[in-house]
C-alpha positions in Angstrom: 130.8 46.5 76.1 133.4 48.3 73.3 131.7 47.1 70.4 128.1 47.8 71.3 125.4 46.6 68.2 123.3 50.0 67.3 120.2 50.5 65.7 120.3 54.1 63.8 117.2 55.7 62.7 117.4 58.6 60.1 114.4 60.1 58.0 115.1 61.3 54.6 113.1 63.4 52.1 113.0 61.0 49.3 114.5 57.3 48.0 117.0 59.1 46.4 118.9 60.9 49.4 118.0 57.6 51.3 119.8 55.1 48.6 122.7 57.5 48.5 123.5 58.0 52.0 122.9 54.1 52.8 125.1 53.0 50.2 127.7 55.1 51.2 127.8 54.3 55.0 127.7 50.2 53.8 130.4 51.0 51.3 132.9 53.2 53.9 132.2 50.2 56.4 130.4 52.5 58.9 127.1 50.3 58.7 126.6 46.7 58.5 123.4 47.0 56.5 121.0 49.8 55.9 117.0 48.7 55.7 115.1 51.7 53.7 111.6 51.9 54.4 109.5 54.2 52.3 105.8 55.7 52.5 106.1 57.2 56.2 104.7 60.5 57.1 106.2 62.4 59.6 104.3 65.4 61.5 106.5 67.4 63.7 107.1 71.0 64.9 109.8 73.0 62.9 110.1 76.8 63.4 107.3 77.4 65.4 104.9 75.3 62.9 103.3 72.0 62.5 104.9 70.5 59.5 103.5 67.1 57.6 105.6 65.6 54.8 106.5 62.4 53.1 109.6 61.1 54.2 111.8 57.7 53.8 113.4 56.0 57.2 116.8 54.6 57.3 117.5 51.5 59.8 121.0 51.3 60.1 123.1 48.3 61.8 126.1 49.7 63.1 128.0 49.6 66.6 129.1 52.5 69.1 132.8 52.8 68.2 131.5 53.7 64.8 129.0 55.8 65.7 130.6 58.9 65.5 132.0 58.7 62.1 128.8 57.8 61.1 126.7 60.7 62.5 129.4 62.8 60.8 129.0 61.2 57.8 124.9 61.4 57.4 125.3 65.0 58.4 128.0 65.7 55.5 125.4 64.0 53.0 121.9 65.0 54.2 120.1 67.8 53.1 118.3 68.7 56.3 119.0 71.2 58.6 118.8 69.1 61.6 118.7 65.6 60.0 116.9 62.9 62.8 119.8 60.8 63.5 118.9 58.3 66.9 120.9 55.7 68.0 119.4 53.1 70.2 121.4 50.1 71.3 120.6 46.6 70.8 120.2 44.4 73.6 119.8 41.2 72.7 120.1 39.5 69.1 121.3 36.6 67.4 124.9 36.2 68.1 126.0 35.3 64.9 124.1 38.3 63.3 125.7 40.8 65.6 129.0 39.5 65.0 128.5 40.0 61.3 128.0 43.6 62.5 131.2 43.9 63.9 132.8 42.1 61.2 131.1 44.3 58.4 132.0 47.9 60.2 135.8 47.4 59.8 138.3 46.3 62.4 136.6 45.0 66.2 138.0 47.5 68.5 
């Protein structure tokens, strides 16, 4: 499918960063919708040490044809050296919602 719908996860260090990224990618039609989920605790290995940080999760709805531009824009806006940007295909969903994702992310390809 040329316009495979995707869900993209991206963690952010704080609500202000999350809101800035979310508003930018929706405004630029790189995402149809972004949910901001506060209150995460992330435990991960970084530079040989176990880290524990409060983070905010972005749940971004987009499509595969837009994804490279979305990833690039997130990298430009994100303060992390290695931001989490993970895209998962949407296997099934409401046809009208999936059509809305396509319509909201620019001209269908």
